[in-house]
N, C-alpha and C positions, 0 to 999 in steps of 0.2 A: 817439218820442213815446209815451207811456202813457196809455191811455184812463183816465178816471175809473172807480174801483171796481177797478182792475186794477194788477198790478205787472209783468206782462210787458210789454215794449214792442212795438207793433205790427210793428215791423221785424223782430223775432225769430220771429214766428208761423210764416213759411214755413219758415225754418230748423228749427224744431221739428218741423213736420210732415215734413219731409225726414228728420230722425232717426227718427221712428216709421216711417215707409215703409222706410227702410234696414233697421232692426231687423226689420221684417216679412221683408224678402227675405232677409236674411242669417242670420237667427235668432240675433243677438246683441243681447240686451236692452239697452236705455239706463238711464241711472240715473234715478232718481225726479226728475221737475221739480220736486216740492215741497220737495227738498233743494236744488235749484239756485236756486230763486226763493222764498226765506223770505216768507211772507206772502201766498203764491199764494192766489187767490180762486176761487169756483165760476165767475165770469165768466171769469177766466184760462183755467180747464179747458175750458170750452165753446168759447172763442175758438181755443185749439189744435186740438181736435176738429173745429171747422168748417174750420179751415185743412187740416187732414188730409183731410177728405172732399172738399174742393175741389181737392186735389191728385189724388185718386182720379177725380174727374170730369172733370178737364182730361186725364187719361190714357186716357178714354173708358169710364169706370165709369158706372153709371146707378143712381139710387135706386129701390129697390124697396120700401122701408117703413122701420120704425123699430123700436127695442127700449126697452123699459124694464127698468130693473134696481134692485136694492136695494129691493123692494118689500115684503119681509117684515120685521115688527117686529125679529125676531132680528138681521137682517142690518143694519138701520139702526142698531141700538145698537152692534153691533160696529163700524161704519165711523164711529161718533159723528155721525150726521145725522138729520135729521127729515124728509127727502122722499126720493123715489126719484131716479135718475138716467136718462139716455136716450143713446141712440145711433142711428145711420144703418145700415140694411141694403142693402148693395149687391148688384148682381146676381151679382157673383164669390163671393158667401157662400153660394149655396144649392147644397145637395148631394141628390141622390135618396136615398129611403129604401132599406133593404133590398139594400145593395150596399156596396162597398168605398169607403172614404174615406182619400185619402192623407194620412198624418201629416206628410209633407214639405210640406204647406200651412201649417203651424203651428209655434209655438216651444215652448209649453209648455201645451198644451190641456187643459181640462176640460169636462164636459158637465153641462147641467142640463134638467129638463124644464119645460114651460110649455103655455100655450095660445096660439095666434095667431089674430087676428082679421082676416079679410079684408073692407075696406070697400067699401060699394056707392055711398056718398056722401061728399062732403067733411066734415070736421069743422073747424069754426075756432072758437077760442075767442075772447074769455072767456066763461064760463057755461056751457060744456059740461057736461052730466051724465050719470050713468051710463044713463039712458033715451034721450038722445040717442045714445049710443054704441050701444046695442042697436037702435035705429032704423036707424042708419046701416051696420050690419054685415050682409054677405050671409051669410057662414059663420063658424063658430068650428072651429078644426082642432087636434089634437094637435101638439106641434112640440117638438124638442130643440135646444136653443142650444149650440154649441161656443164657450166663452169661451176667450180666451188672453191673453197678457201680453207686449207689446211693451216695456214698461217693468218693470223688475226688481221682482217682488213682495216681495222683501227686498233692501234696498240693499247691494251688494257692499261699499261703502265704509264704511257705518255699522252694518250689521246690523239696521238699523230697518225695519220694515214701510212699504210705501208707503202713501201716504193716498188718500182718495176723489179728491181732485183729480188724483191720477195715473191712477187707474181711468178718471174722466170724460174726460181729455184722451186715453186710449187707447180711444176710441170706446165708452166703458162697457164695455170688454174683450170686445166682440162681435168674432168671427172667422168664424161659420159657423152655419147653420141648415138642419135636416132637417124636413121637414114631412111627416107620414104619417098613418095612421090614418083615421077617418072624419069627414068634414066634416058639420056640422050647422047648422042654423038656429039664431040666437041663443036662441029661446025653446022649442027643443025639450027642454031640460033646466033644471034649476037648476044654473047653471054654478058656483056657490059649491061643489058637493058633487062636481065633476068631479075624479077622483083618478088618480094615476099611481104605477106601479112602476117604478123605474130599476133594471135587471138587468144586471150586468156578468159576463160569463162564467159564467152560470147561478146566480149569486148576488144576491139582493136587496140592493142597496145604500142605496137611499133609497125612500122613500115619501112622498107628500104629497097634499094637499088644495087645490083652488084658491081657497078661502077664504083662505089664508094670504097671497094677494096683496091686501092693502089691504081685506080683507073681501069682496070681489067683484072678479074678473080685469077686469071692464069699467071698474072704477073707475080703474085704471092708465091706460086710453086716455083717459079723460076728462081725468086730471090732465095728460097730456101734450099734449093739444089745448090747454088753458089755458096751460100753460107755454110753448109755442110762440107762442102769440099776441102778445106784445110784440116778438116778433122779425119780425112780419109773416108769419108761416109758418102752415101747416095741414097736417092730415092729408088727404090726398087719396083720391078713390074708385080702387079698384084697387090700393092698397096694403095690405101685410101689417104688422101690428103685433103685435110679441110682446109680452104682457101682463106678464111677470115671472115669474121662476121660484118655485115652491112646493117646491123640494127644495135641499138644500146641493149645491154642485159636486162633481163625482165625478171623480177623476184618470183619464187615459187612457194606456195604455201601447201598445206595439206588439202587435197581433194581438188585441187586446181586442175581443170581441164584446158589443155593447150590445143589449138589447131594451127597448123602452119600452112598457109595457101599460098602456093607458088604459081598461081594462074595456070598457064598452060603446062607447065611443069608437075602440076599434080598437087595434092593436098593429103596431109596426114596428121594424126592427132595423137595425144597420149594423156593419161590421167595419173597425176603424181598422189600416190596412196600412202597412208601411215605419217608417220612423223620422221624428221631428220634427226641425225645421232645425237647431237649435241647442242648447247647453247654457244652461239657465235657471238663474237665481240665485232660491232660494226656491221 
């Protein structure tokens, strides 16, 4: 049976979630779902994502928060969409700063810099505003997100790039998070002007300002709370929410040492050790 607004039958969701899990474990990426299911919709993509998260939870995983992606205007234009996407942060995705991170946990990782919001109150849409987010936030802290691709970024069969539906199905590309630097109250500074340097092996690869995230990073949190409301879901006190990257993703290779310098918000580092799990396409 196919749900209205979707082309992927409900009966296939568990199998697709298992494929994604298999790709994560083996390092062998699967082909883009958007090629296998022409006409795939956003509703299909989030249905696949939810099935994968359910698989993780059934195996003992725990939700620790959420991520928002594709928040910058440039990335939305590149992906041919008009709004961000979102995914789930699980307890297995968190890594300590200033130490080694095993590349064997990933397939084809890249890293981005962003701000994370730790909530002290629930946020339930509709109608959540930027000011509601600031009132509900206990701390804002620097973070780095490790994104990955369990689905081929470029199709091995056709040579075409994957579509946004594939990225959403793949938990909005989330695979890891590092939290470091200085946690501050949300009114301690103008968050629009929080800035970061992404430094790889001593070379500044990317710089950015948090205003690149929808004009203010808290806007993304409000968007997510409102986007989840029709599903009867909310953002819960104690959860950490990644507000979206304000730099382009930077490739990671074995032995790379990254430093994330947020100026007044502090600095933290990590080294990626070992080898990624498999050979990636694209």
